[in-house]
DRENKOLNU-622404 format. One record per residue (C-alpha): residue number from 1; residue in three letters; x negated, y, z. Coordinates in nm, 3 decimals, decimal comma. Each point is the difference from the previous one (the first is absolute). Layout:
# residues N
+------+-------+---------+---------+---------+
! lose ! titor !       x !       y !       z !
+------+-------+---------+---------+---------+
!  NUM !   ALA !       X !       Y !       Z !
...
+------+-------+---------+---------+---------+
***
This chain:
# residues 165
+------+-------+---------+---------+---------+
! lose ! titor !       x !       y !       z !
+------+-------+---------+---------+---------+
!    1 !   LEU !  -1,224 !  -0,770 !   3,460 !
!    2 !   ARG !   0,297 !  -0,020 !  -0,229 !
!    3 !   LYS !   0,354 !  -0,004 !   0,134 !
!    4 !   TYR !   0,246 !  -0,237 !  -0,163 !
!    5 !   ASP !   0,369 !   0,074 !  -0,022 !
!    6 !   ILE !   0,200 !  -0,316 !   0,071 !
!    7 !   GLY !   0,326 !   0,169 !  -0,103 !
!    8 !   GLY !  -0,155 !   0,111 !  -0,328 !
!    9 !   MET !  -0,134 !  -0,351 !  -0,062 !
!   10 !   CYS !   0,344 !  -0,152 !   0,062 !
!   11 !   ASN !   0,158 !   0,260 !  -0,228 !
!   12 !   GLY !  -0,257 !  -0,085 !  -0,269 !
!   13 !   ILE !   0,098 !  -0,367 !   0,021 !
!   14 !   LEU !   0,368 !   0,091 !  -0,010 !
!   15 !   ALA !  -0,067 !   0,230 !  -0,297 !
!   16 !   GLY !  -0,145 !  -0,293 !  -0,194 !
!   17 !   LEU !   0,303 !  -0,213 !   0,082 !
!   18 !   VAL !   0,243 !   0,275 !  -0,100 !
!   19 !   SER !  -0,191 !   0,049 !  -0,326 !
!   20 !   ILE !   0,034 !  -0,359 !  -0,117 !
!   21 !   THR !   0,355 !  -0,068 !   0,116 !
!   22 !   ALA !   0,177 !   0,142 !  -0,307 !
!   23 !   GLY !  -0,189 !  -0,200 !  -0,259 !
!   24 !   CYS !  -0,125 !  -0,308 !   0,186 !
!   25 !   ALA !   0,185 !  -0,248 !  -0,222 !
!   26 !   PHE !  -0,146 !   0,137 !  -0,323 !
!   27 !   VAL !  -0,374 !   0,021 !   0,065 !
!   28 !   LYS !  -0,281 !  -0,248 !   0,060 !
!   29 !   GLY !  -0,155 !  -0,039 !   0,344 !
!   30 !   TRP !  -0,314 !   0,199 !  -0,079 !
!   31 !   GLU !   0,216 !   0,281 !  -0,140 !
!   32 !   ALA !   0,205 !   0,001 !   0,320 !
!   33 !   MET !  -0,322 !   0,040 !   0,199 !
!   34 !   LEU !  -0,111 !   0,286 !  -0,225 !
!   35 !   ILE !   0,341 !   0,173 !   0,022 !
!   36 !   GLY !  -0,012 !  -0,031 !   0,380 !
!   37 !   LEU !  -0,355 !   0,135 !   0,013 !
!   38 !   ILE !   0,096 !   0,298 !  -0,216 !
!   39 !   GLY !   0,302 !   0,045 !   0,229 !
!   40 !   GLY !  -0,236 !   0,038 !   0,296 !
!   41 !   LEU !  -0,184 !   0,274 !  -0,190 !
!   42 !   VAL !   0,329 !   0,167 !  -0,095 !
!   43 !   TYR !   0,097 !  -0,003 !   0,369 !
!   44 !   GLN !  -0,330 !   0,151 !   0,111 !
!   45 !   GLY !   0,007 !   0,270 !  -0,267 !
!   46 !   CYS !   0,361 !   0,096 !   0,069 !
!   47 !   SER !  -0,057 !   0,002 !   0,376 !
!   48 !   MET !  -0,300 !   0,229 !  -0,038 !
!   49 !   LEU !   0,195 !   0,229 !  -0,235 !
!   50 !   LEU !   0,291 !   0,032 !   0,245 !
!   51 !   LYS !  -0,242 !   0,086 !   0,282 !
!   52 !   LYS !  -0,170 !   0,261 !  -0,218 !
!   53 !   LEU !   0,341 !   0,150 !  -0,088 !
!   54 !   LYS !   0,090 !  -0,007 !   0,373 !
!   55 !   VAL !   0,307 !  -0,218 !  -0,059 !
!   56 !   ASP !   0,118 !  -0,155 !   0,328 !
!   57 !   ASP !   0,023 !  -0,374 !  -0,066 !
!   58 !   VAL !  -0,135 !  -0,146 !   0,322 !
!   59 !   VAL !   0,038 !  -0,367 !  -0,092 !
!   60 !   ASP !  -0,090 !   0,045 !  -0,371 !
!   61 !   ALA !   0,343 !  -0,124 !  -0,108 !
!   62 !   PHE !  -0,009 !   0,170 !  -0,340 !
!   63 !   PRO !  -0,353 !  -0,109 !  -0,096 !
!   64 !   VAL !   0,077 !  -0,362 !   0,092 !
!   65 !   HIS !   0,355 !  -0,039 !  -0,127 !
!   66 !   GLY !   0,049 !   0,286 !  -0,245 !
!   67 !   ALA !  -0,332 !   0,033 !  -0,182 !
!   68 !   CYS !  -0,083 !  -0,372 !   0,008 !
!   69 !   GLY !   0,356 !  -0,089 !  -0,099 !
!   70 !   ILE !  -0,033 !   0,229 !  -0,302 !
!   71 !   TRP !  -0,336 !  -0,156 !  -0,085 !
!   72 !   GLY !   0,146 !  -0,350 !   0,038 !
!   73 !   VAL !   0,288 !   0,070 !  -0,239 !
!   74 !   MET !  -0,235 !   0,153 !  -0,257 !
!   75 !   ALA !  -0,263 !  -0,274 !   0,043 !
!   76 !   LEU !   0,230 !  -0,246 !  -0,175 !
!   77 !   GLY !  -0,010 !   0,229 !  -0,303 !
!   78 !   PHE !  -0,377 !  -0,049 !  -0,005 !
!   79 !   PHE !  -0,042 !  -0,361 !   0,117 !
!   80 !   GLY !   0,328 !  -0,167 !  -0,105 !
!   81 !   ASN !  -0,104 !  -0,342 !  -0,126 !
!   82 !   PRO !   0,239 !  -0,169 !  -0,244 !
!   83 !   GLU !  -0,133 !  -0,343 !   0,106 !
!   84 !   GLU !   0,111 !   0,057 !   0,360 !
!   85 !   GLY !   0,369 !   0,068 !  -0,047 !
!   86 !   LEU !   0,271 !   0,161 !  -0,205 !
!   87 !   GLY !  -0,150 !   0,351 !   0,013 !
!   88 !   GLY !  -0,145 !   0,178 !  -0,301 !
!   89 !   ASN !  -0,365 !   0,052 !  -0,077 !
!   90 !   GLY !  -0,186 !   0,246 !   0,217 !
!   91 !   ILE !  -0,226 !   0,248 !  -0,175 !
!   92 !   PHE !  -0,309 !  -0,210 !   0,082 !
!   93 !   TYR !   0,148 !  -0,300 !  -0,184 !
!   94 !   GLY !   0,059 !   0,190 !  -0,322 !
!   95 !   GLY !   0,242 !  -0,127 !  -0,255 !
!   96 !   SER !   0,268 !   0,189 !  -0,185 !
!   97 !   ASP !   0,208 !   0,074 !   0,310 !
!   98 !   SER !  -0,271 !   0,080 !   0,258 !
!   99 !   GLY !   0,101 !   0,366 !   0,026 !
!  100 !   HIS !   0,365 !  -0,103 !   0,016 !
!  101 !   GLN !  -0,040 !  -0,165 !   0,342 !
!  102 !   PHE !  -0,183 !   0,306 !   0,130 !
!  103 !   ALA !   0,287 !   0,221 !  -0,121 !
!  104 !   ILE !   0,254 !  -0,228 !   0,168 !
!  105 !   GLN !  -0,191 !   0,022 !   0,328 !
!  106 !   LEU !  -0,019 !   0,380 !  -0,028 !
!  107 !   VAL !   0,374 !   0,037 !  -0,066 !
!  108 !   ALA !   0,078 !  -0,238 !   0,288 !
!  109 !   LEU !  -0,230 !   0,199 !   0,228 !
!  110 !   ILE !   0,177 !   0,326 !  -0,089 !
!  111 !   PHE !   0,338 !  -0,157 !   0,080 !
!  112 !   ILE !  -0,130 !  -0,141 !   0,330 !
!  113 !   ILE !  -0,133 !   0,343 !   0,103 !
!  114 !   LEU !   0,326 !   0,172 !  -0,100 !
!  115 !   TRP !   0,212 !  -0,260 !   0,183 !
!  116 !   THR !  -0,199 !   0,004 !   0,324 !
!  117 !   GLY !  -0,053 !   0,375 !  -0,012 !
!  118 !   GLY !   0,369 !   0,065 !  -0,058 !
!  119 !   LEU !   0,112 !  -0,229 !   0,280 !
!  120 !   SER !  -0,262 !   0,148 !   0,232 !
!  121 !   LEU !   0,129 !   0,351 !  -0,071 !
!  122 !   ILE !   0,357 !  -0,109 !   0,071 !
!  123 !   LEU !  -0,115 !  -0,145 !   0,333 !
!  124 !   PHE !  -0,261 !   0,248 !   0,122 !
!  125 !   VAL !   0,140 !   0,341 !  -0,106 !
!  126 !   PRO !   0,305 !  -0,028 !   0,232 !
!  127 !   MET !  -0,228 !  -0,124 !   0,279 !
!  128 !   LYS !  -0,221 !   0,306 !  -0,047 !
!  129 !   PHE !   0,298 !   0,237 !   0,022 !
!  130 !   LEU !   0,125 !  -0,179 !   0,313 !
!  131 !   ASN !  -0,347 !   0,042 !   0,156 !
!  132 !   ILE !  -0,033 !  -0,372 !   0,073 !
!  133 !   LEU !  -0,292 !  -0,064 !  -0,231 !
!  134 !   ARG !  -0,279 !   0,162 !   0,203 !
!  135 !   LEU !  -0,113 !  -0,011 !   0,359 !
!  136 !   SER !   0,075 !   0,303 !   0,216 !
!  137 !   ASP !  -0,264 !   0,271 !   0,041 !
!  138 !   GLU !  -0,074 !  -0,124 !   0,354 !
!  139 !   PHE !  -0,058 !  -0,354 !  -0,125 !
!  140 !   GLN !  -0,229 !   0,127 !  -0,275 !
!  141 !   LYS !  -0,190 !   0,223 !   0,242 !
!  142 !   GLN !  -0,054 !  -0,274 !   0,260 !
!  143 !   GLY !  -0,023 !  -0,282 !  -0,253 !
!  144 !   ALA !   0,239 !  -0,290 !  -0,045 !
!  145 !   ASP !  -0,243 !  -0,241 !   0,167 !
!  146 !   VAL !   0,001 !   0,205 !   0,321 !
!  147 !   MET !   0,373 !   0,075 !  -0,005 !
!  148 !   GLU !   0,126 !  -0,348 !  -0,090 !
!  149 !   HIS !  -0,272 !  -0,257 !   0,050 !
!  150 !   SER !  -0,220 !   0,118 !   0,285 !
!  151 !   PRO !  -0,087 !  -0,255 !   0,270 !
!  152 !   ARG !   0,198 !   0,189 !   0,264 !
!  153 !   LYS !   0,317 !  -0,067 !  -0,200 !
!  154 !   ALA !  -0,095 !  -0,355 !  -0,085 !
!  155 !   TYR !   0,019 !  -0,108 !   0,363 !
!  156 !   ASN !   0,254 !   0,107 !   0,257 !
!  157 !   ASP !  -0,241 !   0,072 !   0,286 !
!  158 !   GLU !   0,264 !   0,173 !   0,212 !
!  159 !   ALA !   0,222 !  -0,309 !   0,004 !
!  160 !   ALA !  -0,301 !  -0,214 !   0,095 !
!  161 !   LYS !  -0,087 !   0,235 !   0,288 !
!  162 !   GLU !   0,359 !  -0,003 !   0,129 !
!  163 !   ALA !   0,016 !  -0,378 !  -0,018 !
!  164 !   ALA !  -0,326 !  -0,031 !   0,196 !
!  165 !   VAL !   0,130 !   0,213 !   0,288 !
+------+-------+---------+---------+---------+
***
């Protein structure tokens, strides 16, 4: 019997949505479906790669938002349809400026990565030095679910016992 991963399925759906968000106004419906489908494959491949590299990304945030966001920005360079909006021709539509739109998307992607990476460094480096970015060793040893979310902490049994007496 095969086991299905509901979280992975939901992330695959979200990956498709993230993939088409950047260029939705400039592609046809069937192209949007194809971009979303490829986004699901990008998610799966990136998720498997991170697991193989032993990168700790429990909720697959980077594969869904990072890798599929990158794919979505670059997809417009391939599928940009001049009939659908003011964008330039994607590579698949040819024309004299088809590579131009791809280059624009690539430059924009580089700036997006630099902007978000720079702001993330400004935010997270001080947090790392202040030791507020990671859980304590005890939390990591016991597990955050046990330390924070266990059923014994979810309900105040002691108060219920005292009230019953």
